[in-house]
C-alpha positions in Angstrom: -77.2 271.1 75.7 -73.8 271.7 75.0 -72.2 274.9 76.1 -71.2 277.0 73.5 -67.9 278.1 73.0 -68.6 281.4 71.3 -71.3 284.0 72.0 -71.9 286.5 69.2 -73.7 289.9 70.6 -76.0 291.7 68.2 -77.3 295.2 69.4 -80.1 296.2 66.7 -82.4 299.0 66.2 -84.8 298.9 63.0 -82.6 296.4 61.3 -85.4 294.7 59.2 -83.6 295.4 56.1 -80.2 294.0 56.8 -80.8 291.4 59.5 -82.3 288.5 57.1 -79.0 288.4 55.2 -76.8 288.5 58.2 -78.9 285.6 60.1 -78.6 283.6 57.0 -74.7 284.3 56.7 -74.6 283.4 60.6 -76.4 280.1 59.9 -73.9 278.9 57.1 -70.9 279.3 59.4 -68.5 276.5 59.1 -67.0 275.9 62.7 -66.1 273.1 64.8 -67.5 274.6 67.9 -71.1 275.5 69.3 -72.2 278.9 69.2 -74.8 281.2 70.6 -76.5 284.5 69.5 -77.6 287.2 71.8 -79.6 290.2 70.4 -80.3 293.4 72.2 -82.8 295.1 70.6 -83.5 298.8 71.2 -87.3 299.1 70.7 -87.5 298.6 67.1 -90.6 299.7 65.2 -89.8 297.7 61.9 -90.3 294.4 63.0 -86.8 293.4 63.8 -87.8 291.6 67.1 -90.2 289.5 65.1 -87.2 288.5 62.6 -84.9 287.8 65.6 -87.5 285.4 67.5 -86.8 281.9 66.6 -83.5 282.7 65.0 -81.2 284.0 68.0 -80.7 282.2 71.2 -81.7 284.8 73.5 -83.5 288.1 72.7 -83.1 291.2 75.1 -85.6 294.1 74.8 -84.4 297.5 76.2 -85.9 301.3 75.6 -84.1 303.2 72.9 -83.1 306.0 75.3 -81.4 303.3 77.4 -79.1 302.6 74.6 -75.4 303.2 75.4 -72.6 301.9 73.0 -70.6 300.3 76.2 -73.2 299.4 78.5 -75.6 297.7 76.0 -72.8 295.5 74.9 -71.9 294.9 78.5 -75.8 293.9 79.2 -75.3 291.0 76.3 -72.1 290.0 77.3 -73.2 289.5 80.9 -75.8 286.9 79.7 -73.3 285.1 77.5 -72.0 281.5 78.2 -69.2 281.4 75.7 -65.6 282.0 76.6 -65.3 284.2 73.4 -67.5 286.9 72.7 -67.9 288.1 69.1 -69.3 291.6 68.8 -70.9 292.5 65.7 -73.3 295.0 64.0 -76.7 294.9 62.4 -75.4 296.0 58.9 -72.2 293.9 58.8 -72.2 291.0 56.8 -69.9 288.0 57.1 -67.7 287.7 53.4 -67.5 283.8 53.8 -68.6 280.8 55.3 -65.1 280.6 57.2 -65.4 284.2 58.6 -66.1 283.0 62.4 -63.6 280.4 62.2 -60.6 283.0 61.1 -61.8 285.7 63.6 -61.6 283.3 66.5 -58.8 281.4 65.5 -56.0 283.6 66.9 -57.7 283.9 70.3 -58.1 279.7 70.5 -54.4 279.4 69.6 -53.0 282.0 71.9 -54.5 282.4 75.1 -52.4 285.6 75.5 -54.6 287.7 73.1 -57.4 289.7 74.7 -59.5 290.3 71.4 -59.1 290.3 67.6 -61.2 292.5 65.0 -61.9 291.9 61.5 -61.2 293.4 58.0 -63.9 295.6 56.7 -64.7 295.8 53.0 -67.0 298.2 51.4 -70.4 296.9 49.9 -70.3 296.2 46.1 -72.7 299.3 45.5 -70.8 301.6 47.7 -69.8 305.1 46.3 -66.4 305.8 45.2 -66.0 308.5 48.3 -67.2 305.8 50.7 -64.7 303.5 49.4 -62.2 306.2 49.7 -62.9 307.1 53.1 -63.1 303.3 54.5 -59.7 302.7 52.6 -58.1 305.3 55.0 -59.0 303.2 58.2 -56.5 300.6 59.6 -59.5 298.0 59.5 -59.5 297.7 55.9 -55.8 296.8 55.5 -54.5 293.3 54.1 -51.8 293.0 56.8 -52.1 291.7 59.8 -50.6 292.8 63.0 -50.6 292.5 66.7 -51.2 295.6 69.2 -49.2 295.7 72.3 -48.2 298.3 74.7 -45.2 297.9 77.1 -46.4 300.7 79.7 -47.9 304.0 80.1 -44.6 305.6 79.4 -44.2 303.9 76.1 -47.8 305.2 75.0 -46.9 308.9 76.2 -44.1 308.6 74.5 -45.7 308.5 71.1 -47.3 311.0 69.3 -51.3 311.4 69.4 -51.7 309.9 65.9 -49.6 306.7 66.9 -51.2 306.6 70.1 -54.5 306.2 68.3 -53.2 303.8 65.8 -51.5 301.5 68.8 -55.0 301.3 70.1 -57.3 300.9 67.3 -60.0 298.3 67.7 -63.5 297.8 66.2 -66.7 296.6 67.5 -68.2 296.5 64.0 -66.7 293.2 64.0 -64.7 292.1 66.8 -64.0 289.1 69.2 -63.0 289.4 72.9 -62.3 287.1 75.9 -64.8 287.1 78.4 -62.4 286.6 81.4 -60.8 289.8 80.1 -64.1 291.6 79.7 -64.9 290.4 83.6 -62.0 292.6 84.4 -62.2 295.3 81.6 -65.9 295.8 80.9 -66.7 298.4 78.3 -67.3 302.0 79.6 -70.2 304.3 79.5 -69.7 306.1 76.8 -71.5 308.1 73.7 -69.1 306.5 71.0 -65.8 304.7 70.6 -66.2 302.3 73.5 -64.0 299.8 71.6 -61.1 302.2 71.2 -61.1 303.0 74.9 -61.8 299.3 75.9 -58.5 298.5 73.7 -56.4 301.4 75.4 -57.4 299.9 79.0 -56.5 296.6 77.9 -53.5 297.0 76.3 -52.2 299.3 79.2 -52.9 296.3 81.7 -50.3 294.2 79.4 -52.8 292.2 77.2 -52.3 292.2 73.4 -54.6 292.5 70.6 -54.8 291.5 66.9 -56.1 292.7 63.6 -57.1 289.6 61.6 -57.7 290.6 58.0 -58.6 287.0 57.0 -62.2 287.7 58.8 -63.8 289.7 56.5 -67.3 291.7 56.9 -69.1 293.5 54.0 -69.7 297.0 55.8 -70.1 300.6 54.7 -72.5 303.3 54.7 -74.1 306.1 52.4 -75.2 308.6 55.3 -76.2 312.1 54.9 -73.4 314.7 55.7 -75.6 315.7 58.9 -74.9 312.4 60.4 -71.3 312.3 59.4 -70.6 315.6 61.2 -72.4 314.6 64.2 -70.5 311.3 64.3 -67.3 313.0 63.5 -67.4 315.4 66.0 -68.4 312.9 68.9 -65.7 310.6 67.7 -62.7 313.3 67.7 -64.2 314.8 71.0 -63.5 311.3 72.4 -60.4 310.9 70.5 -58.9 314.1 72.2 -59.7 312.7 75.7 -58.1 309.6 75.0 -55.1 310.3 73.0 -54.7 314.4 72.8 -55.5 313.9 69.2 -56.3 316.8 67.0 -56.2 316.3 63.4 -57.2 319.6 62.7 -56.1 322.2 65.2 -56.5 325.4 63.6 -58.6 327.4 61.6 -56.0 327.7 58.5 -55.7 323.8 58.7 -59.4 323.6 58.7 -59.9 325.7 55.6 -56.9 323.4 53.7 -58.6 320.4 54.8 -61.7 321.3 53.2 -60.4 322.7 50.0 -58.2 319.2 49.9 -61.6 317.3 50.6 -63.6 319.0 48.0 -60.9 318.3 45.3 -60.4 314.6 46.5 -64.7 313.8 46.6 -65.0 315.4 43.1 -62.0 313.4 41.5 -64.1 310.6 42.9 -67.2 311.4 41.5 -65.8 311.8 38.1 -63.9 308.3 38.4 -67.2 306.8 39.2 -69.8 308.6 36.8 -68.1 311.3 35.0 -69.8 314.2 37.0 -67.9 317.2 36.3 -69.2 319.1 39.2 -69.6 317.7 42.8 -73.0 316.5 44.0 -74.5 318.3 47.0 -73.9 315.4 49.3 -69.9 315.1 47.8 -69.8 318.8 48.6 -71.3 318.8 52.1 -69.4 315.7 53.1 -66.0 317.7 52.1 -67.2 320.1 55.0 -68.7 317.8 57.3 -65.6 315.4 58.2 -63.1 318.2 58.6 -65.5 320.8 60.5 -66.6 317.6 62.8 -62.7 317.0 63.3 -62.1 320.7 64.1 -65.0 321.1 66.5 -64.9 318.0 68.2 -61.4 318.0 69.4 -62.0 321.9 70.1 -64.7 321.1 72.3 -62.7 318.9 74.3 -59.8 321.4 74.4 -62.1 324.1 75.8 -64.3 322.1 77.8 -67.2 322.7 76.1 -70.5 320.6 77.0 -70.9 318.2 74.1 -73.8 318.4 72.1 -76.4 315.3 72.3 -77.2 313.6 69.1 -80.1 311.1 68.9 -78.9 310.2 65.6 -75.7 308.7 66.1 
């Protein structure tokens, strides 16, 4: 058999609702190189493993409790044969048949690139609040960019927000060079393995690219409880990595919640004419700012992070 040039790594957990469309989209990709698909399933109970058998080249089973954002991806990459590794999530859908070609093209053309990540666009049925939140993430921009850092001194000279933006990377849909991964594997972490990896490889002198021509459809309508837990964990980690505190004080927290309530209600009125915010819109207006405030504060104070099984 021809050795694959690209390996697609796909962590899964109860993904039966989205995997058929994703696997069909992968089968339709128009590329001039062979690729393989490696799935790592975390003890799904909805038939996910049965869906994957026969449609992926390698299926690895792990227990739910052993899943880790960094180490589970390492497990799959270690078994990959491709020189380029595409990291994808089970509910991200390639927007075209040229997605894989567009994502890998910069790394094929430029051996100096360590990785690239794709643009995310919301699902057609995404709420106005979800679309607003996604539009604020750099991974939704239409402008291509290359990320580089001269040295630690340059990074430290930036303010915390700029440090984070310089290291932005997203394994919702990314491509990394396996030879770089061998030197810089993902770290064991509860969240943000992609951003931590980007910071490490950039400080090692490598470059990364954002490729908006490679689009995936990806958005969520998650409950406020989930969004709080995820935001808390993320902002705790962002403080540890960049000393970033987006909401450092209680007065700023109150202002952020008030502003979010206005924005969310405006989104809802634009979408459906609702005059007063729904329960979810109101809850999210509290969940996102509160997660930012408490996540960073827990890192500042050295509090033990809470463990969440839902993130």
